[in-house]
C-alpha positions as CSV (number, residue, x, y, z in Angstrom):
1,M,30.2,24.1,-0.8
2,L,31.5,20.6,-1.5
3,W,33.7,19.9,-4.5
4,R,34.3,16.3,-5.8
5,W,36.9,14.9,-8.2
6,H,38.6,11.5,-8.9
7,G,36.7,9.8,-6.0
8,L,37.8,12.4,-3.4
9,S,36.2,15.4,-1.9
10,A,37.7,18.5,-0.6
11,R,36.0,20.9,1.8
12,I,36.5,24.5,1.0
13,C,35.6,27.2,3.5
14,T,35.7,30.9,2.7
15,Y,36.1,33.7,5.3
16,V,35.1,37.2,4.1
17,H,36.1,40.4,6.0
18,V,34.8,43.8,4.7
19,H,36.4,47.1,5.9
20,L,35.3,50.2,4.0
21,H,35.8,49.1,0.3
22,D,38.5,46.5,1.1
23,L,37.4,42.9,0.6
24,R,39.8,40.2,1.8
25,T,39.0,36.6,1.1
26,C,40.8,33.7,2.7
27,I,40.3,30.3,1.4
28,C,41.5,27.3,3.4
29,T,41.3,23.8,2.1
30,A,40.9,20.9,4.5
31,R,42.5,17.5,3.8
32,A,40.8,15.3,1.2
33,T,38.4,12.7,2.4
34,P,36.8,9.7,0.6
35,L,33.7,10.6,-1.5
36,I,30.4,9.1,-0.3
37,S,29.0,6.3,-2.3
38,T,27.0,6.8,-5.4
39,S,23.9,5.2,-3.8
40,Q,24.1,7.6,-0.9
41,N,24.3,10.5,-3.2
42,A,21.3,9.2,-5.1
43,N,19.4,8.9,-1.8
44,R,20.3,12.4,-0.7
45,M,19.1,13.9,-4.0
46,A,16.0,11.8,-4.4
47,Y,14.9,11.6,-0.8
48,P,14.8,15.0,0.9
49,G,14.6,13.6,4.4
50,Y,17.9,11.6,4.1
51,P,20.5,14.1,5.4
52,G,18.5,14.9,8.6
53,A,17.8,18.4,9.7
54,P,19.2,21.2,11.8
55,Q,19.3,20.1,15.4
56,Q,17.7,23.4,16.6
57,D,14.4,22.2,15.2
58,P,12.4,21.1,18.3
59,L,11.1,18.0,16.5
60,Y,14.6,16.8,15.6
61,G,15.3,15.5,19.1
62,W,12.4,13.0,18.9
63,F,13.4,12.0,15.4
64,Q,17.1,11.6,16.1
65,A,16.5,9.5,19.1
66,V,15.2,6.6,17.0
67,A,16.6,7.3,13.5
68,G,19.1,4.9,12.0
69,Q,22.5,5.8,10.6
70,D,20.9,6.6,7.3
71,G,18.9,9.4,8.9
72,Q,15.6,7.6,8.3
73,I,13.1,5.7,10.5
74,E,11.0,2.5,10.0
75,P,7.5,1.8,11.3
76,V,8.6,0.4,14.7
77,E,10.9,3.4,15.2
78,L,8.1,5.8,14.2
79,Q,5.9,4.1,16.8
80,R,8.5,4.6,19.5
81,C,9.0,8.2,18.4
82,L,5.3,9.1,18.5
83,T,4.8,7.3,21.8
84,S,7.7,9.1,23.4
85,S,6.5,12.5,22.1
86,G,3.1,12.1,23.6
87,I,1.4,13.5,20.4
88,A,-1.6,11.2,20.9
89,G,-2.3,12.8,24.3
90,S,-4.7,10.9,26.4
91,Y,-5.9,8.9,23.4
92,Q,-4.8,5.3,22.5
93,Q,-1.2,5.2,21.2
94,F,-0.6,4.4,17.6
95,S,-0.5,0.8,16.5
96,L,2.4,-0.6,14.4
97,E,0.1,-1.0,11.4
98,T,-1.0,2.7,11.6
99,C,2.6,3.7,11.8
100,R,3.3,1.6,8.7
101,V,0.6,3.3,6.7
102,M,1.8,6.7,7.9
103,I,5.2,6.1,6.4
104,A,3.6,4.6,3.2
105,M,1.5,7.8,2.8
106,L,4.7,9.9,2.3
107,D,6.9,7.1,0.9
108,R,7.5,8.4,-2.6
109,D,10.3,5.9,-3.4
110,Y,8.7,2.8,-1.7
111,S,11.6,2.4,0.6
112,G,9.5,1.7,3.7
113,K,11.3,4.4,5.6
114,M,10.8,8.1,6.5
115,G,13.2,11.0,6.6
116,F,13.0,14.0,8.8
117,N,11.3,16.3,6.3
118,E,8.5,13.7,5.9
119,F,8.3,13.3,9.7
120,K,7.7,17.0,10.0
121,E,4.9,16.9,7.4
122,L,3.4,13.9,9.2
123,W,3.6,15.7,12.6
124,T,1.6,18.6,11.1
125,V,-1.2,16.4,9.7
126,I,-1.5,14.2,12.8
127,N,-2.1,17.4,14.9
128,Q,-4.7,18.5,12.4
129,W,-6.4,15.1,12.5
130,K,-6.2,15.1,16.3
131,Q,-8.0,18.4,16.5
132,T,-10.7,17.1,14.2
133,F,-11.1,14.0,16.3
134,V,-11.3,16.1,19.5
135,N,-14.0,18.2,18.0
136,F,-16.2,15.1,17.3
137,D,-15.3,13.3,20.6
138,S,-17.7,15.5,22.5
139,D,-18.0,13.2,25.5
140,R,-14.2,12.7,25.7
141,S,-14.6,9.0,25.7
142,G,-11.6,8.5,23.4
143,T,-13.8,7.2,20.6
144,I,-16.3,8.6,18.1
145,Q,-19.3,6.9,16.5
146,G,-19.9,6.0,12.9
147,H,-22.0,9.0,12.0
148,E,-19.3,11.2,13.5
149,L,-16.7,9.6,11.3
150,Q,-19.0,10.4,8.3
151,N,-19.1,14.1,9.4
152,A,-15.3,14.1,9.9
153,I,-14.7,12.8,6.4
154,R,-16.9,15.5,5.0
155,S,-15.1,18.1,7.0
156,F,-11.8,17.0,5.3
157,G,-13.4,18.0,2.0
158,Y,-13.7,14.5,0.4
159,N,-16.6,14.2,-2.0
160,L,-17.6,10.6,-1.4
161,S,-20.9,8.8,-2.1
162,P,-22.9,7.5,0.9
163,Q,-22.0,4.0,-0.2
164,A,-18.2,4.8,-0.1
165,V,-18.5,6.5,3.3
166,G,-20.5,3.4,4.5
167,V,-17.6,1.1,3.5
168,L,-15.2,3.2,5.6
169,V,-17.5,3.2,8.6
170,K,-18.0,-0.6,8.4
171,R,-14.2,-1.1,8.2
172,Y,-13.3,1.1,11.2
173,D,-16.4,1.0,13.4
174,K,-15.8,-1.7,16.1
175,G,-18.8,-2.2,18.3
176,G,-20.2,1.2,17.6
177,H,-16.9,3.0,18.4
178,I,-13.9,4.3,16.4
179,T,-10.7,4.8,18.2
180,F,-8.2,7.7,17.5
181,D,-5.7,5.1,16.1
182,D,-8.3,3.8,13.6
183,F,-9.4,7.3,12.8
184,V,-5.9,8.3,11.9
185,S,-5.5,5.1,9.9
186,C,-8.6,5.9,7.9
187,A,-7.4,9.5,7.3
188,V,-4.0,8.3,6.2
189,R,-5.5,5.9,3.6
190,L,-7.9,8.4,2.3
191,R,-5.2,11.0,1.8
192,A,-2.8,8.6,0.2
193,L,-5.3,6.9,-2.1
194,T,-6.7,10.3,-3.1
195,A,-3.2,11.6,-4.0
196,M,-2.5,8.5,-6.0
197,F,-5.8,8.9,-7.9
198,Q,-5.3,12.6,-8.5
199,S,-1.8,12.1,-9.9
200,R,-3.4,9.9,-12.6
201,D,-6.5,12.0,-13.2
202,T,-4.7,14.2,-15.7
203,Q,-7.9,15.7,-17.1
204,R,-9.3,16.5,-13.6
205,N,-12.6,14.9,-14.5
206,G,-12.9,12.3,-11.8
207,W,-11.5,9.5,-14.0
208,A,-8.0,7.9,-13.8
209,N,-6.2,5.2,-15.8
210,F,-4.2,2.6,-14.0
211,Q,-2.2,-0.2,-15.5
212,Y,-2.8,-3.4,-13.5
213,D,0.6,-3.6,-12.0
214,D,0.5,0.1,-11.1
215,F,-2.9,-0.4,-9.4
216,I,-1.8,-3.3,-7.3
217,R,1.4,-1.5,-6.2
218,S,-0.5,1.6,-5.4
219,V,-3.3,0.0,-3.4
220,M,-1.2,-2.7,-1.6
221,S,1.4,-0.2,-0.4
222,I,-1.4,1.4,1.7
């Protein structure tokens, strides 16, 4: 545990030895060290990815290799991390723009960065999206077609009109083909915008109220 007072912190460690019914406790106090700043404390409390994660986690090595001193990564660092990890497999590596929207999808405080907990969550959904893409990439060309994107969107459970699905296909279909990078970009935006809408659809009736500024901030962040 960490105790704080008068701008200082003291680290207290407790050793417990049990023999029969005899409990001996030894408490040793290390020298006082300066307390971390208030802003750092706020980040640690509000942003669960800030402190990092146990190094025994197999994903931590990839994350730590590119993370800054604050224990978070930016889009260009995420791009390097995902490229080094090989998570895209034989498919096209992720573009910087796709990495940006990946971070935005989980960026609850609009910091433009991602902590380790968010990285682990992202890793899980990327693998899920990759498996879906592989299922529809039957000829292993590294791309899928527009109608396959429609089927993939439905497999995710989104209840969209044909017109809405058509808009997505037109946006990401390039010459009759949709790459893995564009597929993930589409999946990220769908998930993020759906989450934003659901958080404001308090009656769960398919309607949500947005103030203008809230709407612009929500949409433009993705």
